[in-house]
Wavefront OBJ file of the C-alpha trace (Angstrom):
o trace
v -0.170 -14.686 -21.433
v -0.338 -17.448 -20.868
v -2.178 -17.815 -18.095
v -5.444 -15.409 -19.211
v -5.840 -18.485 -21.545
v -5.599 -21.191 -19.597
v -7.810 -18.940 -17.264
v -9.909 -18.587 -20.569
v -10.329 -22.001 -21.227
v -12.068 -23.346 -17.714
v -14.892 -21.058 -17.267
v -15.219 -21.707 -21.265
v -15.432 -25.881 -20.452
v -17.625 -24.577 -17.614
v -20.475 -23.215 -18.805
v -20.315 -25.916 -21.898
v -21.254 -28.215 -19.403
v -24.115 -26.017 -18.029
v -25.018 -25.717 -21.625
v -25.418 -28.577 -22.090
v -27.432 -29.523 -18.656
v -30.201 -27.416 -19.838
v -30.296 -29.572 -23.185
v -28.369 -27.546 -26.217
v -26.334 -29.004 -28.590
v -22.268 -27.747 -28.233
v -21.268 -28.118 -31.914
v -17.972 -26.052 -31.584
v -15.968 -25.050 -28.968
v -13.421 -22.045 -30.118
v -13.845 -21.789 -33.707
v -11.579 -20.149 -35.099
v -11.438 -18.351 -39.118
v -9.531 -15.814 -39.956
v -11.999 -13.229 -39.266
v -11.887 -13.950 -35.578
v -13.678 -16.364 -32.414
v -15.965 -17.850 -31.179
v -16.136 -19.368 -27.838
v -18.843 -21.938 -28.569
v -21.244 -21.957 -31.220
v -24.023 -24.329 -30.068
v -28.285 -25.627 -30.546
v -30.560 -24.667 -28.178
v -33.167 -26.497 -29.340
v -33.396 -25.253 -33.398
v -31.841 -22.343 -32.334
v -28.061 -21.391 -33.533
v -26.677 -19.692 -30.584
v -24.075 -17.881 -30.712
v -21.871 -18.026 -27.281
v -19.216 -15.154 -25.711
v -17.801 -16.379 -22.504
v -16.808 -13.291 -20.377
v -15.028 -14.131 -18.364
v -13.870 -11.457 -15.028
v -13.019 -11.981 -10.646
v -14.456 -9.179 -9.334
v -16.787 -6.974 -10.529
v -13.813 -4.259 -10.203
v -14.108 -3.590 -13.687
v -17.220 -3.680 -15.085
v -19.403 -6.356 -15.136
v -18.887 -9.829 -18.188
v -20.988 -9.221 -19.751
v -20.261 -5.069 -20.480
v -17.161 -6.449 -22.344
v -18.435 -7.786 -25.229
v -18.797 -3.771 -26.441
v -20.118 -3.069 -30.367
v -16.564 -3.898 -32.099
v -16.489 -7.449 -30.533
v -20.297 -7.873 -31.418
v -19.488 -7.620 -34.544
v -16.536 -9.477 -34.792
v -18.733 -12.329 -33.898
v -21.451 -11.255 -36.427
v -18.959 -11.743 -39.055
v -18.047 -14.936 -37.051
v -20.689 -16.623 -37.496
v -21.949 -15.869 -41.181
v -18.289 -16.537 -41.793
v -19.582 -20.377 -39.922
v -23.109 -19.949 -41.542
v -21.278 -19.788 -44.714
v -18.852 -22.843 -44.436
v -21.073 -25.316 -43.225
v -24.039 -24.738 -45.446
v -26.844 -23.047 -43.159
v -29.358 -21.682 -44.524
v -30.187 -17.780 -43.644
v -33.874 -18.644 -42.581
v -31.724 -20.792 -39.912
v -32.362 -19.090 -36.774
v -29.666 -17.912 -34.746
v -29.913 -15.654 -31.773
v -25.921 -13.705 -30.195
v -25.737 -15.078 -26.100
v -22.966 -13.279 -23.578
v -22.500 -16.058 -20.518
v -20.936 -13.806 -17.771
v -18.925 -15.408 -15.282
v -18.658 -12.827 -12.366
v -16.269 -15.298 -9.873
v -18.091 -18.496 -9.639
v -21.322 -17.289 -10.765
v -22.542 -17.484 -14.187
v -25.357 -15.616 -15.875
v -26.466 -15.924 -19.541
v -28.326 -13.381 -21.004
v -29.627 -14.075 -23.740
v -30.294 -11.905 -27.023
v -27.266 -9.589 -25.496
v -27.198 -7.676 -28.345
v -28.094 -7.959 -31.838
v -26.787 -8.713 -35.161
v -24.356 -6.870 -36.594
v -23.356 -6.731 -39.589
l 1 2 3 4 5 6 7 8 9 10 11 12 13 14 15 16 17 18 19 20 21 22 23 24 25 26 27 28 29 30 31 32 33 34 35 36 37 38 39 40 41 42 43 44 45 46 47 48 49 50 51 52 53 54 55 56 57 58 59 60 61 62 63 64 65 66 67 68 69 70 71 72 73 74 75 76 77 78 79 80 81 82 83 84 85 86 87 88 89 90 91 92 93 94 95 96 97 98 99 100 101 102 103 104 105 106 107 108 109 110 111 112 113 114 115 116 117 118
């Protein structure tokens, strides 16, 4: 399991560097609370973006984006709510949920990958 964690951290770092190259500002990496965790929290312009990084060595087990199922989406949204509450971010703040799908060495950013789920 430690090796998977190391691999995950490596791809989260590569994703953060890629997003920064697009002009995004990384606010948090591996944000954790009692509800769960979000890999990256960033600002894309004025939009607060919660990013789930999913890595697959190959397409044999499906695409990385498909790994973010409805249950995981619900957890990410709840963690995002908690983050916004703790940091005093108003409900009017524009937010979205993206998935960075990494397959092999290819990174695909799925913007608005899923809607907010209560």
